[in-house]
N, C-alpha and C positions, 0 to 999 in steps of 0.2 A: 206619855202616849203609849209606850210599850206595856205599862201596867194595865191600862184599859183594854188593850188587845188581848192580853193574857186572861183577864177576867172574863172577857167576852167569849174566848175560846173555851174556858172552863164551863161557862154557862151552857154553851152549845153542846159540849160533850155530855153534861149532866142531863140536858133536855133529850138528847138522842137516847141515852141510857134509860131514862124514864119511859120514853115512847116504846123502846124495845121491850121493856118489862110489861107494858100494857098491851102490846100487840099479841094476837094469838100466835102460839108457837106451832110451827110446822117443821117436821124433820125427824131425823133419827137421833135419839138421845140415850146416853148411858146413864142408868140409875145406879148410883153407888150403893144406896141402901139395900137394894135387892140384887145387885150385881148382874143386871140384865139390860137389854136394849129395848127401847120403846119407840114405836113409830107414832108420832102425833100429827094430826092434821087439824089446824085451827083449834088447838088445845084439846082435841078429842083423841083418845087413844084408839088407834086403828088395830095394832097388833103388838105383841111382845115376843122377844126372842131371847133364849138363854145365852146365846153367844153371837159374836159377829159372824162366825162361820155358819151358824144356823140362818142368820139373816141373808147372807150371800147365797146359800144353797136354796132357800125358798124363792128368792128372786130369780135365780138362774132357772129353776124349774118353771116359774111363771113365764119367763121369756121364751123358753123352749115351747111351752104350750101355745103361746101367742103366735110364734113362728109357724107351728104346725097348723093352727087354725087359719092363719093368713094363706098358707099354701093351699089348703083345702078350698078356701073361698075363691082364690084365684083360679084353681082348676075347675070349679063349678061354673065360673063365668065363661070359660072356654068350651065347656061341654054343653051349655045351654043353646037351644036352637036360635 
């Protein structure tokens, strides 16, 4: 009985691994061949960064811009008649 359960667990692990390989990748990935970082969304390259520091800096800048735009939008709501 234990052998059957182990075989079943192995098949489940292999099935999940195959599904993961077939599923479109989304996330931040380090490319060893080019030693940079690539942002993928559903297997499509969105952007590439030379370092993790460059990735963080770009995203921090984007967040600051969003916050400024949000503040301007909120202020415009209060100023409108």
